[in-house]
C-alpha positions in Angstrom: 237.4 79.6 142.8 236.4 83.4 141.9 237.0 84.9 145.4 238.1 83.5 148.6 235.4 83.1 151.4 238.0 83.8 154.1 241.7 85.0 153.9 243.9 84.9 157.0 247.7 85.2 157.7 249.6 82.8 159.7 252.8 84.5 161.3 253.7 81.3 163.5 252.9 77.7 163.8 249.2 77.4 164.2 246.4 75.0 163.6 243.4 76.0 161.6 240.3 74.0 161.0 238.6 74.6 157.7 234.8 73.5 157.6 233.3 73.1 154.0 229.5 73.1 153.4 228.8 70.8 150.4 225.6 70.6 148.7 224.5 67.3 147.4 226.1 66.4 144.0 228.5 69.3 144.3 232.0 70.0 145.3 233.8 72.4 147.7 237.3 73.4 147.4 240.1 75.1 149.4 243.5 76.5 148.5 246.5 77.2 150.7 249.1 79.5 149.6 252.6 80.6 150.9 254.6 83.4 149.4 252.4 83.6 146.5 252.8 79.8 145.7 250.1 77.1 146.0 250.8 74.7 148.8 247.5 72.8 148.6 244.5 72.9 146.2 241.9 70.3 146.9 238.3 69.6 146.2 235.9 67.6 148.5 232.8 66.0 147.0 229.5 65.6 148.9 229.8 62.5 151.3 227.8 59.4 150.1 
């Protein structure tokens, strides 16, 4: 990932839905960071 599509700050408990648009034969990904540490870094493939 070169630049994030969206950046937001969570200052209290919150639920956030992340929608990914995945092109056929491609992957999309997302990364969640807290205090400059990666918590989640996942890729999702186009559904079959």
